N, C-alpha and C positions, 0 to 999 in steps of 0.2 A: 504494500500499499504505499502511496507517495503523497500522503497528506501533507500540507504545510500551512502554517498560519500566515496568511497574507496580510499585507499592510492594513487593509480595511478592517479585517477582523481584530487585528492587534490594536488599532486605534480605538475601536469600540470597547475593547477590554480595558484599555488604559483609562477611557472616559468613565467606565462603570466603576473602576477602582479609585477614581478621583486622584490619579497620579499626574504629576507635572514632570514631563521628561524632556530633555533636549533632543534634538534630532539623532545625535550620536548615541545617546543612552537608549533612545527608543529602538533604534536599529540593532544595537548590541544585544538588548534584551530579547528582541523578537528573534534573532539568530540563535540565542541561547535556548530559548523555548523550542525552536524548531530542531535544535540538536537533541534535546531531551525526547521530543516526539519521535525523532528518527531512532533513538536508542530503544524506545518502547517498541516500535515496530520490528526492530531486529530481534527483540526478545520474543515477540509474538510469532516470528517465523521459525523459531527452533522447533524441529519436529519432536513430538513426544510420543512414546510407546504406550499402547493400551490405555488402561484407565489409571491415570496419575491423579491422585487427590490434590485439590488446590490447597495451598498452604500460605500462610502469611510470614512464617519465620523458619521454614525448613522442617518442622515436625509435623508428620502427617496426622490428619484427623480421621481416626477410624471408629467404627461403632464400639470397639473394645475400649477405647480410651476417651471417647466423648459421649456424654449423655444425650439422649434424644432431645431434639429441639422442642421446647415447649411451645404450646399453642399460645398466640397472643390473645389475651382476654382483657377487656376493660373492666376494671374494678374501681368504682368511685370511692374517693376518700370519705370515710364515714362522717367526719365533722369538718367540712370546709370552713365554717365559720371560725374555727380555731386558728386556722392559717391566716384568714383575713384579719383576725383580731391582733395578730402579731405583726402585721404589716404596717409600715409607718404612715401610709396613705391609701385609702381605698375609695373608689367611686363606682357606684352601681354594681357592687359585687365583684369588682376587678381591682387588682393591685395596681396602683399608679406608680410608674417608674419615671425618673427624670429624663428629659430630652438629652440626646447626644449632641453636644455643641459641635458645630461645624465652623471651621475656620479656613480662611484662604491661605494658601501656601505662599510664602514670599521667596 
């Protein structure tokens, strides 16, 4: 696969991240991201034999060593009013959190 992060996509990501980059910094970062993407595609291209279990750290997850995945069940907290009572500010049954201040980069 020959995917590459083009300049238009990169500029959009930079805008979403609210970064201010010089032209040289932007091009350097875009090239580095493309190098990482290339490395990922090279790893994906390695042929694997049979059924190799996915791992995140080199230790295989087998049924003998890993418990069954439990079913996700929604269980409401029995006394949500206790949580709300501990919050510094509550409005209409919701915890009020402070706004994140946004500042312009210089």
